[in-house]
Structure formats: structure tokens, C-alpha cells
N, C-alpha and C positions, 0 to 999 in steps of 0.2 A: 160529344156534347160536351164537357168541360170546357175544351180548347174553344168550341163557337161563345159559348156566355163569355167567358173570359176578351174573344175579342173584343165585341158589343158593350162588358164595362171595364169603363179607363180606369174605374176608381177603387177596382176591388182589390190589387197588388196593393195600394196605400199602406191596411192595416200591418198585411207582411215590412213593404220597406219603414215603415215607423221601427215597428217593433226591430231592425236591426238596427238603422241610427237611434233610437234609444239606447241600445246591449251594448255601444259599439259610443257612444261618447258624442258623436254626431249631432248636432246642431240642425230641426231642421224645423219649418212652416209648411205646415198648406195650404192650397191657397183652392177655393171649391168653385167651382163657376162648369160656361160652355164657352166650346173653344171660337163660337158665334152669332156675332147682337150679343153679346155679355159685358155691357162697358163696363161695372163692377169690379168685374172677374178682372180687366185686364187694365185698369186703372191700378188695381193691387196689383199685379206683377210688377207693373211699371213703380211702382213701389219700391217694392226690392227687387230692381236692375240696381234702380237710382242709387239703394244702400251700398247694394255692392262695390256698383263706379266709387260710388267715396270709400268704400272701406280696401279696394283695390287702391285709390290714388293712395290712403294713409297707410295701406303698409309700403308701400313704396318711398316713400317723401324722406324729405331733409328739411327739419323742423330746427331755425334755429333761437333760441331765447338769450336778446341781448340784454347783457347786465345780470351783475347777481342781490339778492335779495337784499336785508333788512331789516330788522325783528320786527320793526313798525311796517310791516310788509305786507301782514295778511290778507289783506283783500284784493289781491293780486296774488297767490302765489298756488303754482305751477305746481302739483306730482310728477316729474319729470320720470319717476317710475314706472307708476300705477299709467301714463303716457304709453310708453313705454311698450311693457303689457299687451295693453287694449289695443292700440293702434298698428304697430314696429316700427319701422324704417329707421332711422336717426337721427340722435336730439344731437345738438352741441350747444353748447351755454357763449357766449362771445359776449366781450366788452366793446365799450362805442366801439375804443381809442382800436381792437384788434380786426375790425369788419373794415375801418378802412382801412387798414396795410392789407389788408387781402383781399380789399377789391382795387389797390392801387397794383396788386400781384399780377389785374388781370388784365387782357390789353382789350381792346375794345372788339375786335376780331375776334376772342374768345368771348367774350362774352352775349354778344351778335347769335354768333351759331350757337350756343348753347338754353338762348330763348328762343331763337327760327327750330328750334326741333321739339323745345317743350311748347310753347304757345303762336308758332308758325310767325312768315314773316312781319305783317306787319308789329306786331310786336317787341318785337326786335330794333325798328330800325325808331318803335318809339319810344326805346326803354332806353336805350344805348346814344353817346354822341350828345350833342350840343344843345341844349333844349330847344334853341331857337330851331333846328331843324327838323324836331318829333312833330312826324303827323296825331294826331288825335287817337286816342287808344283803343280798337276798336277789336272786339274779344270774339272769337266764332265760338260756337257751342258744338262739339264733338257726338 
């Protein structure tokens, strides 16, 4: 009897799972709804999936901050430690002169290959080479 009841009650194990997550420090969020014809439920699930995609990208990103701050720049300061602790990834502070040197050390072929792997062929054509040869950049959403 209990097995039959649990087979038709999808929310029954939620308190047990929630308890395990809470006791082990795993953050979670429960979405309540039905599988069919519940657009509100699926919109919320879609929002959580979008957030997970952003978190994944941020945890694998490489972020460059150009230049160093001086005492009067309180309005644009970034807490690099908090950024890495929150999102993960890699952060590097680069001066403008250093960025130019780094770019000169990368061939157009290397740049195209890296951009192609990240954004697709259209983006690599649009971002590398003489400006007169660059088609309009259209990124596709995956």
C-alpha cells in the first residue's frame, strides 16, 4: 500500500530530501506545479535553468579588469576577491599597454580559432581581420 501511494504522490519525498539538503548545507529551491499545462511552473523552471547557465558560464569565465584604481575612483571599484568567491573563474588585472602586447602576441588564426570555439564561425569572421572585411556580427543563442 505505501509503495502504491508513494508511486502516485510526487511531492511526498520533498520533506525528506529537503531535510537532507539542509543538514548537509546544500542550497535548494522547490518548484511546485504540475508537469502538463502549468505555464507558471514551467516559466519558473526556465528561470532557474537560465540562472544555472549563467552560474556555469561565470564559474568558467576569464575576466580581465583593465587598469588599476586610484583613490578617487570609488564609484567603479570592484571587489575582485568577492567576485571570485561568489562566481569562481579567473580574474586578471591588465594595464592598457599590457593588453596591446598580449594581443600582438596572438596571430589572427589563433584569435579566429578561439573565437570560433566560443561563439561560432560568424563571430570569428566578424571580430578578426581588417574592419573592412568584417561582416555584421550576429550571435546565435544556444
